[in-house]
ZARO-24056 format. One record per atom (N, C-alpha, C): residue in three letters; z, y, x. Coordinates in steps of 0.1 Angstrom, whole numbers, padded with zeros to 4 digits, always signed. Each point is the difference from the previous one (the first is absolute). Example, Ala and Ser with C-alpha at 12.3 -4.5 7.8 and 13.67 -1.06 7.14 Angstrom:
ALA+0078-0057+0132 ALA+0000+0012-0009 ALA+0000+0012+0009 SER-0007+0011-0004 SER+0000+0011+0009 SER+0008+0011-0008 
//
This chain:
MET+0217+0053+0164 MET-0003+0002-0014 MET-0008-0011-0005 SER+0004-0006-0011 SER-0008-0010-0006 SER-0010+0006-0010 GLU-0011-0006+0000 GLU-0011+0006-0009 GLU+0003-0004-0015 LYS-0003+0010-0008 LYS+0001-0003-0015 LYS-0012-0008-0004 LYS+0003-0009-0010 LYS-0010-0007-0007 LYS-0008+0009-0009 TYR-0012-0003-0003 TYR-0008+0009-0009 TYR+0007+0001-0014 SER+0006-0011-0004 SER+0007-0001-0013 SER+0012+0010-0001 GLN+0005+0004+0012 GLN+0012+0008+0001 GLN-0004+0015+0001 MET-0013+0003+0002 MET-0004+0014+0003 MET-0003+0007-0013 ASN+0002+0013+0000 ASN-0004+0008-0012 ASN-0015+0004+0002 GLU-0005+0007-0010 GLU-0014+0003+0000 GLU-0004+0009+0012 THR+0008+0009+0004 THR-0003+0009+0011 THR+0000-0008+0013 GLU+0010-0009+0002 GLU+0000-0008+0012 GLU-0012-0009+0001 LEU-0004-0006-0012 LEU-0011-0009+0000 LEU-0013+0008+0004 ARG-0002+0011-0006 ARG-0012+0008+0003 ARG+0000+0004+0015 GLN+0011+0003+0006 GLN+0001+0004+0014 GLN-0003-0013+0009 GLU+0005-0011-0004 GLU-0003-0013+0007 GLU-0014-0003-0001 ILE-0007+0001-0012 ILE-0014-0002-0001 ILE-0008+0009+0009 SER+0003+0013+0000 SER-0006+0009+0008 SER+0001-0003+0015 ASN+0012-0004+0004 ASN+0002-0004+0014 ASN-0008-0012+0004 LEU+0000-0010-0009 LEU-0008-0013+0002 LEU-0015+0003+0001 LEU-0005+0008-0009 LEU-0014+0003+0000 LEU-0004+0008+0012 GLU+0008+0009+0005 GLU-0003+0007+0012 GLU+0000-0009+0012 LYS+0010-0009+0001 LYS+0000-0010+0011 LYS-0012-0009-0001 ALA-0004-0004-0012 ALA-0012-0009-0002 ALA-0013+0008+0005 ARG+0000+0013-0003 ARG-0012+0008+0004 ARG-0001+0000+0015 LYS+0011+0002+0007 LYS+0001+0000+0014 LYS-0004-0013+0006 ALA+0005-0011-0006 ALA-0003-0014+0005 ALA-0015-0002-0002 SER-0006+0004-0011 SER-0014-0002-0002 SER-0008+0008+0011 GLN+0004+0012+0003 GLN-0007+0008+0010 GLN+0000-0006+0014 LEU+0012-0007+0002 LEU+0001-0007+0013 LEU-0006-0014+0001 GLY-0005-0004-0012 GLY-0006-0013+0000 GLY+0010-0012-0002 TYR+0012+0003-0004 TYR+0010-0010-0002 TYR-0001-0006-0014 VAL-0010-0009-0002 VAL-0004-0005-0013 VAL+0012-0007-0007 ASN+0007-0009+0007 ASN+0011-0007-0006 ASN+0012+0009-0004 GLU+0003+0010+0009 GLU+0011+0009-0003 GLU-0004+0009-0012 PHE-0013+0004-0001 PHE-0005+0008-0011 PHE+0002-0008-0013 ALA-0004-0013+0000 ALA+0001-0008-0012 ALA+0015-0002-0005 VAL+0009-0002+0010 VAL+0014-0002-0004 VAL+0005+0013-0006 LEU-0003+0012+0007 LEU+0005+0013-0005 LEU-0005+0003-0014 GLU-0013-0003-0002 GLU-0006+0002-0013 GLU+0006-0008-0011 ARG+0003-0013+0003 ARG+0007-0009-0009 ARG+0014+0005-0004 LYS+0007+0005+0011 LYS+0013+0005-0003 LYS+0000+0012-0009 ALA-0010+0009+0002 ALA-0002+0012-0009 ALA-0003-0005-0014 LEU-0008-0010-0002 LEU-0003-0005-0013 LEU+0013-0005-0007 MET+0008-0007+0008 MET+0013-0005-0005 MET+0009+0011-0005 ALA+0001+0010+0009 ALA+0008+0012-0004 ALA-0005+0007-0013 GLN-0013+0001-0001 GLN-0006+0006-0012 GLN+0003-0008-0012 ALA+0001-0013+0001 ALA+0003-0009-0011 ALA+0013+0004-0007 TYR+0010+0006+0008 TYR+0013+0004-0006 TYR-0001+0013-0007 LEU-0012+0007+0000 LEU-0002+0012-0008 LEU-0008-0003-0013 VAL-0003-0013-0002 VAL-0008-0004-0011 VAL+0009-0008-0010 ASP-0002+0003-0013 ASP+0007-0007-0010 ASP-0006-0013-0004 PRO+0007-0011+0003 PRO-0006-0013-0003 PRO-0004-0002-0015 SER+0006+0007-0009 SER-0003-0002-0014 SER-0014+0005-0004 GLN-0006+0007+0009 GLN-0014+0004-0002 GLN-0010-0011+0001 PHE+0005-0011+0006 PHE-0009-0012+0002 PHE+0003-0011-0010 ILE-0011-0005-0005 ILE+0001-0010-0011 ILE-0006-0014+0004 PRO+0008-0010+0000 PRO-0006-0014+0003 PRO-0011-0003-0009 GLY-0011-0006+0006 GLY-0012-0003-0008 GLY-0011+0011+0001 GLU+0004+0012+0004 GLU-0009+0011+0002 GLU-0007+0000+0013 LEU-0012+0006+0001 LEU-0007+0001+0013 LEU+0002+0014+0005 TYR+0001+0001+0014 TYR+0001+0013+0007 TYR-0009+0000+0012 ARG-0004+0012+0004 ARG-0007+0002+0012 ARG+0009-0001+0012 ILE-0005-0004+0011 ILE+0008-0001+0012 ILE-0003+0012+0009 GLU+0009+0008+0003 GLU-0002+0012+0009 GLU-0005-0005+0013 GLY-0011+0006+0005 GLY-0005-0003+0013 GLY-0009-0012+0000 ASP-0003-0006-0012 ASP-0008-0012-0001 ASP-0010+0002-0012 PRO-0010+0009+0001 PRO-0008+0004-0011 PRO-0007-0012-0006 GLY-0001+0000-0013 GLY-0008-0010-0007 GLY+0008-0013-0002 VAL+0012-0001+0005 VAL+0008-0012-0001 VAL+0012+0003-0010 PHE+0002-0010-0009 PHE+0010+0002-0011 PHE+0010-0011+0002 PHE+0012+0003-0004 PHE+0012-0008+0001 PHE+0006-0002-0014 GLN+0002-0013-0004 GLN+0007-0003-0012 GLN+0014-0004+0003 ILE+0010+0007-0007 ILE+0014-0002+0002 ILE+0004-0012-0009 ASP+0007-0009+0007 ASP+0006-0011-0008 ASP+0015+0004-0003 TYR+0007+0005+0009 TYR+0014+0005-0002 TYR+0004+0010+0011 LEU+0010+0007-0003 LEU+0006+0010+0009 LEU+0013-0005+0005 LYS+0003+0003+0013 LYS+0013-0004+0005 LYS+0003+0011+0010 GLY+0010+0009-0004 GLY+0004+0011+0009 GLY-0012+0010+0000 LYS-0004+0003+0012 LYS-0010+0010+0002 LYS-0014-0007+0003 PHE-0001-0013-0003 PHE-0012-0007+0002 PHE-0006-0005-0013 ALA-0013+0000+0000 ALA-0007-0006-0011 ALA-0006-0014+0005 TRP+0003-0010-0006 TRP-0005-0013+0003 TRP-0012-0004-0009 GLY-0011-0005+0006 GLY-0012-0003-0008 GLY-0011-0004+0010 TYR-0012+0003-0004 TYR-0012-0004+0008 TYR-0011+0010-0002 ARG-0009+0000+0011 ARG-0012+0008+0000 ARG-0010-0007-0009 MET-0007+0008-0008 MET-0010-0005-0009 MET-0013-0004+0009 GLY-0006-0011-0004 GLY-0012-0004+0007 GLY+0002-0007+0012 GLY+0012-0002+0004 GLY+0004-0008+0012 GLY+0003-0014-0003 GLU+0008-0006+0009 GLU+0004-0014-0002 GLU+0013-0001-0009 LYS+0004+0012-0005 LYS+0012+0000-0008 LYS+0013-0005+0006 HIS+0001+0003+0013 HIS+0013-0004+0007 HIS+0010+0012-0003 VAL+0012-0004-0004 VAL+0010+0010-0003 VAL+0005+0008+0012 GLU+0001+0013-0002 GLU+0005+0008+0011 GLU+0008+0011-0006 ALA+0008+0007+0008 ALA+0008+0011-0004 ALA-0005+0012+0007 LEU-0001+0011-0008 LEU-0004+0013+0005 LEU+0011+0010-0004 PRO+0003+0010+0009 PRO+0009+0010-0004 PRO-0006+0008-0012 ILE+0008+0004-0010 ILE-0006+0006-0011 ILE-0007+0014+0003 SER+0004+0005+0012 SER-0007+0013+0004 SER-0015-0002+0003 MET-0004-0013+0002 MET-0014-0002+0003 MET-0009-0002-0013 LEU+0007+0000-0011 LEU-0008-0003-0013 LEU-0002+0013-0007 LYS-0012+0002-0006 LYS-0003+0012-0007 LYS-0006-0005-0014 GLN+0002+0009-0010 GLN-0005-0003-0013 GLN-0015-0001+0000 LEU-0006-0008-0008 LEU-0015+0000-0001 LEU-0005+0012-0006 LYS+0007+0005-0010 LYS-0004+0013-0007 LYS+0008+0011+0006 GLU-0006+0010+0006 GLU+0007+0012+0005 GLU+0006+0007-0012 GLY+0011+0007+0002 GLY+0006+0008-0011 GLY+0009-0008-0009 LYS+0003-0013+0003 LYS+0009-0008-0007 LYS+0014+0003+0005 
//
């Protein structure tokens, strides 16, 4: 059986995949498998990106980074499920983050 790409999964399949990945990540963390935990967590973030509407994100705007309190990310442009831009206050090197990692500055938006 060949695995489906996240882009080919429906919402139910994506939510099940995310749940499975987070459970595997939890177990890896408990066993002290730091690298495996990081890979599984990143895979879950990528799957979550397919549940997010890219039109919610506006180039030039600032967003909070999930899991990185106090750090803000300015989007230069979007490509697929990634936001390209840079972290504020840093050296302004361009990086891509899955859109699932970005949160509105103002809650309730």
